[in-house]
N, CA, C and O atoms as CSV, one atom per row, in Angstrom:
chain,resi,resn,atom,element,x,y,z
A,1,MET,N,N,0.831,-1.183,0.000
A,1,MET,CA,C,0.000,0.000,0.000
A,1,MET,C,C,0.876,1.247,0.000
A,1,MET,O,O,1.970,1.223,0.563
A,2,CYS,N,N,0.437,2.300,-0.597
A,2,CYS,CA,C,1.119,3.592,-0.628
A,2,CYS,C,C,2.532,3.495,-1.198
A,2,CYS,O,O,3.468,4.086,-0.660
A,3,ARG,N,N,2.677,2.755,-2.276
A,3,ARG,CA,C,3.988,2.625,-2.903
A,3,ARG,C,C,4.546,3.962,-3.355
A,3,ARG,O,O,5.764,4.122,-3.444
A,4,ASN,N,N,3.683,4.924,-3.640
A,4,ASN,CA,C,4.142,6.202,-4.167
A,4,ASN,C,C,4.641,7.163,-3.098
A,4,ASN,O,O,5.166,8.226,-3.429
A,5,ILE,N,N,4.494,6.822,-1.851
A,5,ILE,CA,C,5.003,7.689,-0.793
A,5,ILE,C,C,6.480,7.355,-0.613
A,5,ILE,O,O,6.832,6.223,-0.280
A,6,THR,N,N,7.338,8.344,-0.834
A,6,THR,CA,C,8.772,8.110,-0.725
A,6,THR,C,C,9.236,8.335,0.709
A,6,THR,O,O,8.638,9.130,1.434
A,7,PRO,N,N,10.289,7.647,1.124
A,7,PRO,CA,C,10.801,7.827,2.484
A,7,PRO,C,C,11.260,9.262,2.715
A,7,PRO,O,O,11.877,9.878,1.845
A,8,LEU,N,N,10.956,9.778,3.883
A,8,LEU,CA,C,11.364,11.134,4.251
A,8,LEU,C,C,12.476,11.119,5.293
A,8,LEU,O,O,13.150,12.129,5.497
A,9,ARG,N,N,12.666,10.006,5.936
A,9,ARG,CA,C,13.698,9.891,6.969
A,9,ARG,C,C,15.067,9.843,6.312
A,9,ARG,O,O,15.282,9.088,5.364
A,10,GLY,N,N,15.980,10.640,6.812
A,10,GLY,CA,C,17.356,10.608,6.345
A,10,GLY,C,C,17.649,11.542,5.187
A,10,GLY,O,O,18.741,11.499,4.621
A,11,LEU,N,N,16.694,12.384,4.827
A,11,LEU,CA,C,16.932,13.327,3.737
A,11,LEU,C,C,17.896,14.413,4.190
A,11,LEU,O,O,17.902,14.811,5.354
A,12,GLU,N,N,18.700,14.879,3.265
A,12,GLU,CA,C,19.561,16.037,3.505
A,12,GLU,C,C,19.280,17.060,2.446
A,12,GLU,O,O,19.494,16.761,1.271
A,13,PRO,N,N,18.824,18.228,2.761
A,13,PRO,CA,C,18.378,18.680,4.069
A,13,PRO,C,C,17.134,17.906,4.509
A,13,PRO,O,O,16.474,17.267,3.689
A,14,PRO,N,N,16.819,17.965,5.797
A,14,PRO,CA,C,15.667,17.217,6.314
A,14,PRO,C,C,14.370,17.579,5.590
A,14,PRO,O,O,14.253,18.640,4.978
A,15,ALA,N,N,13.414,16.677,5.677
A,15,ALA,CA,C,12.108,16.877,5.045
A,15,ALA,C,C,11.480,18.175,5.528
A,15,ALA,O,O,11.518,18.505,6.713
A,16,THR,N,N,10.909,18.894,4.588
A,16,THR,CA,C,10.233,20.153,4.914
A,16,THR,C,C,8.801,19.863,5.357
A,16,THR,O,O,8.293,18.758,5.167
A,17,ASP,N,N,8.162,20.860,5.945
A,17,ASP,CA,C,6.756,20.713,6.317
A,17,ASP,C,C,5.908,20.418,5.084
A,17,ASP,O,O,4.977,19.615,5.140
A,18,GLN,N,N,6.233,21.065,3.982
A,18,GLN,CA,C,5.483,20.851,2.746
A,18,GLN,C,C,5.617,19.396,2.269
A,18,GLN,O,O,4.639,18.810,1.806
A,19,GLU,N,N,6.804,18.818,2.376
A,19,GLU,CA,C,7.005,17.421,1.973
A,19,GLU,C,C,6.256,16.460,2.895
A,19,GLU,O,O,5.670,15.480,2.435
A,20,VAL,N,N,6.278,16.741,4.185
A,20,VAL,CA,C,5.558,15.903,5.151
A,20,VAL,C,C,4.056,15.972,4.876
A,20,VAL,O,O,3.377,14.946,4.894
A,21,GLU,N,N,3.542,17.154,4.626
A,21,GLU,CA,C,2.106,17.309,4.362
A,21,GLU,C,C,1.708,16.653,3.038
A,21,GLU,O,O,0.615,16.096,2.932
A,22,ALA,N,N,2.571,16.711,2.042
A,22,ALA,CA,C,2.279,16.050,0.757
A,22,ALA,C,C,2.207,14.531,0.942
A,22,ALA,O,O,1.342,13.875,0.363
A,23,ALA,N,N,3.112,13.978,1.746
A,23,ALA,CA,C,3.078,12.540,2.018
A,23,ALA,C,C,1.827,12.174,2.813
A,23,ALA,O,O,1.205,11.144,2.556
A,24,ALA,N,N,1.458,13.018,3.778
A,24,ALA,CA,C,0.254,12.769,4.572
A,24,ALA,C,C,-0.989,12.799,3.690
A,24,ALA,O,O,-1.892,11.980,3.861
A,25,LEU,N,N,-1.040,13.736,2.751
A,25,LEU,CA,C,-2.176,13.815,1.837
A,25,LEU,C,C,-2.246,12.566,0.957
A,25,LEU,O,O,-3.331,12.030,0.732
A,26,GLN,N,N,-1.108,12.103,0.462
A,26,GLN,CA,C,-1.102,10.872,-0.338
A,26,GLN,C,C,-1.653,9.707,0.477
A,26,GLN,O,O,-2.457,8.917,-0.019
A,27,PHE,N,N,-1.219,9.605,1.722
A,27,PHE,CA,C,-1.672,8.527,2.591
A,27,PHE,C,C,-3.177,8.597,2.809
A,27,PHE,O,O,-3.874,7.590,2.677
A,28,VAL,N,N,-3.679,9.780,3.143
A,28,VAL,CA,C,-5.114,9.940,3.407
A,28,VAL,C,C,-5.930,9.606,2.162
A,28,VAL,O,O,-6.939,8.906,2.251
A,29,ARG,N,N,-5.507,10.093,1.023
A,29,ARG,CA,C,-6.242,9.809,-0.223
A,29,ARG,C,C,-6.237,8.315,-0.522
A,29,ARG,O,O,-7.242,7.772,-0.982
A,30,LYS,N,N,-5.118,7.650,-0.266
A,30,LYS,CA,C,-5.023,6.218,-0.537
A,30,LYS,C,C,-5.947,5.424,0.386
A,30,LYS,O,O,-6.739,4.612,-0.093
A,31,VAL,N,N,-5.863,5.640,1.687
A,31,VAL,CA,C,-6.668,4.843,2.615
A,31,VAL,C,C,-8.154,5.160,2.516
A,31,VAL,O,O,-8.996,4.308,2.798
A,32,ALA,N,N,-8.479,6.401,2.110
A,32,ALA,CA,C,-9.889,6.778,1.967
A,32,ALA,C,C,-10.438,6.423,0.586
A,32,ALA,O,O,-11.647,6.483,0.362
A,33,GLY,N,N,-9.552,6.054,-0.338
A,33,GLY,CA,C,-9.998,5.713,-1.684
A,33,GLY,C,C,-10.488,6.929,-2.452
A,33,GLY,O,O,-11.438,6.836,-3.229
A,34,LEU,N,N,-9.842,8.070,-2.235
A,34,LEU,CA,C,-10.261,9.307,-2.884
A,34,LEU,C,C,-9.315,9.659,-4.033
A,34,LEU,O,O,-8.125,9.887,-3.820
A,35,SER,N,N,-9.853,9.700,-5.242
A,35,SER,CA,C,-9.027,10.158,-6.355
A,35,SER,C,C,-9.084,11.677,-6.466
A,35,SER,O,O,-8.161,12.305,-6.985
A,36,SER,N,N,-10.156,12.255,-5.983
A,36,SER,CA,C,-10.263,13.708,-5.872
A,36,SER,C,C,-11.005,14.011,-4.574
A,36,SER,O,O,-11.678,13.150,-4.009
A,37,ILE,N,N,-10.868,15.240,-4.122
A,37,ILE,CA,C,-11.457,15.613,-2.836
A,37,ILE,C,C,-12.590,16.598,-3.084
A,37,ILE,O,O,-12.375,17.693,-3.604
A,38,SER,N,N,-13.793,16.198,-2.709
A,38,SER,CA,C,-14.961,17.053,-2.890
A,38,SER,C,C,-14.990,18.132,-1.810
A,38,SER,O,O,-14.318,18.022,-0.784
A,39,ALA,N,N,-15.761,19.152,-2.052
A,39,ALA,CA,C,-15.914,20.230,-1.073
A,39,ALA,C,C,-16.476,19.704,0.244
A,39,ALA,O,O,-16.130,20.198,1.317
A,40,ALA,N,N,-17.349,18.695,0.157
A,40,ALA,CA,C,-17.941,18.120,1.369
A,40,ALA,C,C,-16.900,17.360,2.189
A,40,ALA,O,O,-16.963,17.356,3.418
A,41,ASN,N,N,-15.944,16.718,1.517
A,41,ASN,CA,C,-14.927,15.922,2.214
A,41,ASN,C,C,-13.701,16.734,2.615
A,41,ASN,O,O,-12.921,16.290,3.457
A,42,LYS,N,N,-13.516,17.909,2.030
A,42,LYS,CA,C,-12.286,18.673,2.251
A,42,LYS,C,C,-11.981,18.937,3.720
A,42,LYS,O,O,-10.836,18.731,4.124
A,43,PRO,N,N,-12.934,19.383,4.551
A,43,PRO,CA,C,-12.596,19.613,5.964
A,43,PRO,C,C,-12.119,18.341,6.678
A,43,PRO,O,O,-11.204,18.389,7.500
A,44,LEU,N,N,-12.742,17.219,6.359
A,44,LEU,CA,C,-12.331,15.954,6.986
A,44,LEU,C,C,-10.944,15.546,6.531
A,44,LEU,O,O,-10.121,15.117,7.339
A,45,VAL,N,N,-10.685,15.676,5.246
A,45,VAL,CA,C,-9.376,15.326,4.703
A,45,VAL,C,C,-8.309,16.262,5.267
A,45,VAL,O,O,-7.239,15.807,5.669
A,46,ASP,N,N,-8.587,17.553,5.302
A,46,ASP,CA,C,-7.623,18.518,5.839
A,46,ASP,C,C,-7.280,18.214,7.296
A,46,ASP,O,O,-6.118,18.307,7.693
A,47,ALA,N,N,-8.279,17.853,8.086
A,47,ALA,CA,C,-8.037,17.523,9.500
A,47,ALA,C,C,-7.181,16.263,9.622
A,47,ALA,O,O,-6.262,16.210,10.440
A,48,ALA,N,N,-7.481,15.252,8.812
A,48,ALA,CA,C,-6.706,14.013,8.848
A,48,ALA,C,C,-5.266,14.260,8.408
A,48,ALA,O,O,-4.334,13.737,9.018
A,49,VAL,N,N,-5.081,15.045,7.364
A,49,VAL,CA,C,-3.730,15.363,6.882
A,49,VAL,C,C,-2.946,16.096,7.963
A,49,VAL,O,O,-1.774,15.792,8.185
A,50,ALA,N,N,-3.567,17.047,8.631
A,50,ALA,CA,C,-2.882,17.800,9.685
A,50,ALA,C,C,-2.433,16.880,10.816
A,50,ALA,O,O,-1.312,17.002,11.310
A,51,GLU,N,N,-3.302,15.965,11.224
A,51,GLU,CA,C,-2.939,15.040,12.313
A,51,GLU,C,C,-1.822,14.099,11.897
A,51,GLU,O,O,-0.872,13.888,12.651
A,52,ILE,N,N,-1.929,13.538,10.708
A,52,ILE,CA,C,-0.910,12.599,10.239
A,52,ILE,C,C,0.417,13.314,10.031
A,52,ILE,O,O,1.467,12.763,10.361
A,53,ALA,N,N,0.393,14.524,9.493
A,53,ALA,CA,C,1.624,15.294,9.310
A,53,ALA,C,C,2.273,15.596,10.663
A,53,ALA,O,O,3.494,15.517,10.803
A,54,HIS,N,N,1.452,15.939,11.652
A,54,HIS,CA,C,1.959,16.228,12.999
A,54,HIS,C,C,2.673,14.997,13.581
A,54,HIS,O,O,3.794,15.101,14.080
A,55,ILE,N,N,2.027,13.863,13.514
A,55,ILE,CA,C,2.617,12.621,14.036
A,55,ILE,C,C,3.860,12.243,13.246
A,55,ILE,O,O,4.839,11.764,13.817
A,56,THR,N,N,3.825,12.457,11.931
A,56,THR,CA,C,4.979,12.131,11.090
A,56,THR,C,C,6.181,12.972,11.480
A,56,THR,O,O,7.299,12.461,11.545
A,57,ARG,N,N,5.966,14.257,11.742
A,57,ARG,CA,C,7.081,15.116,12.164
A,57,ARG,C,C,7.696,14.602,13.457
A,57,ARG,O,O,8.918,14.585,13.597
A,58,HIS,N,N,6.859,14.183,14.403
A,58,HIS,CA,C,7.378,13.624,15.661
A,58,HIS,C,C,8.144,12.333,15.399
A,58,HIS,O,O,9.221,12.126,15.957
A,59,LEU,N,N,7.602,11.475,14.562
A,59,LEU,CA,C,8.267,10.216,14.245
A,59,LEU,C,C,9.638,10.474,13.624
A,59,LEU,O,O,10.629,9.876,14.043
A,60,LEU,N,N,9.700,11.353,12.636
A,60,LEU,CA,C,10.975,11.636,11.980
A,60,LEU,C,C,11.989,12.235,12.956
A,60,LEU,O,O,13.183,11.951,12.868
A,61,ALA,N,N,11.514,13.059,13.879
A,61,ALA,CA,C,12.414,13.670,14.868
A,61,ALA,C,C,12.910,12.649,15.882
A,61,ALA,O,O,14.040,12.749,16.360
A,62,ASP,N,N,12.078,11.669,16.215
A,62,ASP,CA,C,12.413,10.710,17.261
A,62,ASP,C,C,13.224,9.505,16.778
A,62,ASP,O,O,13.943,8.888,17.564
A,63,LEU,N,N,13.114,9.173,15.508
A,63,LEU,CA,C,13.858,8.027,14.990
A,63,LEU,C,C,15.351,8.340,14.944
A,63,LEU,O,O,15.738,9.491,14.741
A,64,PRO,N,N,16.191,7.319,15.132
A,64,PRO,CA,C,17.634,7.569,15.024
A,64,PRO,C,C,17.999,7.925,13.581
A,64,PRO,O,O,17.262,7.620,12.643
A,65,ASP,N,N,19.150,8.576,13.431
A,65,ASP,CA,C,19.617,8.933,12.096
A,65,ASP,C,C,19.750,7.688,11.235
A,65,ASP,O,O,20.057,6.599,11.719
A,66,ARG,N,N,19.515,7.878,9.972
A,66,ARG,CA,C,19.630,6.796,9.008
A,66,ARG,C,C,21.058,6.749,8.493
A,66,ARG,O,O,21.646,7.792,8.205
A,67,LYS,N,N,21.627,5.548,8.374
A,67,LYS,CA,C,23.010,5.416,7.927
A,67,LYS,C,C,23.151,5.722,6.439
A,67,LYS,O,O,24.175,6.252,6.007
A,68,VAL,N,N,22.129,5.391,5.659
A,68,VAL,CA,C,22.159,5.610,4.217
A,68,VAL,C,C,20.919,6.430,3.845
A,68,VAL,O,O,19.806,6.074,4.231
A,69,PRO,N,N,21.101,7.523,3.100
A,69,PRO,CA,C,19.925,8.316,2.718
A,69,PRO,C,C,19.011,7.531,1.789
A,69,PRO,O,O,19.451,6.560,1.174
A,70,PRO,N,N,17.757,7.927,1.675
A,70,PRO,CA,C,16.830,7.239,0.771
A,70,PRO,C,C,17.361,7.279,-0.667
A,70,PRO,O,O,18.055,8.217,-1.058
A,71,LYS,N,N,17.024,6.249,-1.441
A,71,LYS,CA,C,17.497,6.152,-2.827
A,71,LYS,C,C,16.771,7.123,-3.746
A,71,LYS,O,O,17.302,7.505,-4.789
A,72,VAL,N,N,15.563,7.524,-3.367
A,72,VAL,CA,C,14.727,8.356,-4.225
A,72,VAL,C,C,14.371,9.644,-3.500
A,72,VAL,O,O,14.015,9.626,-2.321
A,73,ASP,N,N,14.469,10.766,-4.215
A,73,ASP,CA,C,14.030,12.042,-3.638
A,73,ASP,C,C,12.514,12.094,-3.627
A,73,ASP,O,O,11.868,11.499,-4.489
A,74,PRO,N,N,11.927,12.808,-2.649
A,74,PRO,CA,C,10.473,12.995,-2.633
A,74,PRO,C,C,10.017,13.763,-3.879
A,74,PRO,O,O,10.809,14.490,-4.480
A,75,PRO,N,N,8.766,13.609,-4.263
A,75,PRO,CA,C,8.258,14.251,-5.484
A,75,PRO,C,C,8.503,15.755,-5.549
A,75,PRO,O,O,8.849,16.270,-6.612
A,76,LEU,N,N,8.334,16.466,-4.446
A,76,LEU,CA,C,8.513,17.916,-4.487
A,76,LEU,C,C,9.959,18.283,-4.816
A,76,LEU,O,O,10.201,19.291,-5.480
A,77,ARG,N,N,10.909,17.491,-4.367
A,77,ARG,CA,C,12.317,17.758,-4.700
A,77,ARG,C,C,12.613,17.402,-6.148
A,77,ARG,O,O,13.412,18.074,-6.801
A,78,ARG,N,N,11.974,16.348,-6.657
A,78,ARG,CA,C,12.174,15.991,-8.068
A,78,ARG,C,C,11.627,17.088,-8.972
A,78,ARG,O,O,12.251,17.439,-9.973
A,79,ILE,N,N,10.464,17.629,-8.624
A,79,ILE,CA,C,9.866,18.710,-9.410
A,79,ILE,C,C,10.774,19.942,-9.385
A,79,ILE,O,O,11.003,20.565,-10.422
A,80,ALA,N,N,11.286,20.291,-8.210
A,80,ALA,CA,C,12.168,21.462,-8.088
A,80,ALA,C,C,13.457,21.242,-8.882
A,80,ALA,O,O,13.953,22.170,-9.522
A,81,ALA,N,N,14.000,20.031,-8.847
A,81,ALA,CA,C,15.232,19.740,-9.585
A,81,ALA,C,C,15.009,19.852,-11.091
A,81,ALA,O,O,15.856,20.381,-11.812
A,82,ARG,N,N,13.866,19.352,-11.563
A,82,ARG,CA,C,13.551,19.454,-13.004
A,82,ARG,C,C,13.381,20.911,-13.418
A,82,ARG,O,O,13.846,21.321,-14.481
A,83,ALA,N,N,12.711,21.689,-12.570
A,83,ALA,CA,C,12.511,23.107,-12.869
A,83,ALA,C,C,13.847,23.844,-12.916
A,83,ALA,O,O,14.072,24.679,-13.792
A,84,ALA,N,N,14.724,23.533,-11.976
A,84,ALA,CA,C,16.042,24.183,-11.947
A,84,ALA,C,C,16.865,23.778,-13.163
A,84,ALA,O,O,17.590,24.601,-13.723
A,85,ALA,N,N,16.760,22.525,-13.571
A,85,ALA,CA,C,17.532,22.052,-14.727
A,85,ALA,C,C,17.030,22.683,-16.015
A,85,ALA,O,O,17.818,22.958,-16.920
A,86,SER,N,N,15.730,22.912,-16.104
A,86,SER,CA,C,15.188,23.472,-17.340
A,86,SER,C,C,15.448,24.975,-17.470
A,86,SER,O,O,15.410,25.516,-18.575
A,87,THR,N,N,15.711,25.650,-16.349
A,87,THR,CA,C,15.995,27.078,-16.416
A,87,THR,C,C,17.477,27.368,-16.588
A,87,THR,O,O,17.859,28.499,-16.888
A,88,SER,N,N,18.315,26.353,-16.399
A,88,SER,CA,C,19.757,26.601,-16.525
A,88,SER,C,C,20.291,26.206,-17.880
A,88,SER,O,O,21.485,26.353,-18.140
C-alpha cells in the first residue's frame, strides 16, 4: 500500500513541512480511496492530513539517524530539480 510515498527519513536537508504534508495527503487519499477531494470531504481530509503530518514530524524527529539516505528524492524535490535544470 502507498507505494508512491517516498521515504522522508534521512533526507539532507531534512524533510520540509510541505514534503511531510504532501506525504500525509497521499496517505489519506489512498486509505480513503479518494481520487479527488470534494468540497464536502475537504474539511475531513484537511483535519486528517494535519494530524498525520503532525505525528509524522514527531516520528521523523524521534527516529535515530539513518546510515544511508533514501534512494529516491520525494516528489517535491524531483519537481524542483527538473525546474532548476530546465531554467539553466
